[in-house]
N, C-alpha and C positions, 0 to 999 in steps of 0.2 A: 532625432531619431535615436532607440535604441542599439545595443552592439549586436553584429551578426555572431551567432552560434555555429558551431559545427555540427549539432544534433539537435535542431530546433523542435521544439514539442510544442504542437498545435491544439490537440484533444484534450478537453478537460472532462473529467467525470467528477461529477460528485455524490456523494452518499449519506443518508442519514446515519449516524451514532448514536447509543444512549449517552448517556450524563455517565456511567460505567466505562463503557468504551472509550469515552473522551478521556479520562482519566487514566487510563491505561496506557491510551498514546502520548498524553502528556509525560508521564513518568519516564514512557521509553525514549521520548525525546531530551529531556533533561538527563538521562543516563548516557545516553547516543550522541547529543548535540547535533542531530540531523532532525531537518523539516519533516512536518506529516507525510509530505508527499515522497521525499527521499524514503521515508520509514515504508509505505505502502507499495513505492517500486520495487524495495526489496521484498518484500510479499508476494506482491506478483511472481517475482523471478524464482523464489523458493516454491510458491505454488506449482509455477509451469516445470518446475524442475523436479518436483516430487509428483507430478500428476498421476504416474501411472501406477502409483504404490496406495493412490484412492481410487475406491471402488464408485464409479457415478452411477452406479443402478442402486446403490443402498441410500436412500434419503434417510434421514430422521424424521418422523413424523409428528 
């Protein structure tokens, strides 16, 4: 059995990205030596911390 973790993650979220988006992610992975999951977690944290600066009512058409 695997080792017990202090903060286990049970939820899996998948998404589709374009080839260009994937290339951007791979570049970030190479520069930061982080996994896609770590990069996406940081992106979620950044968005959450700055959410009030975004106007949810104004969506691009």
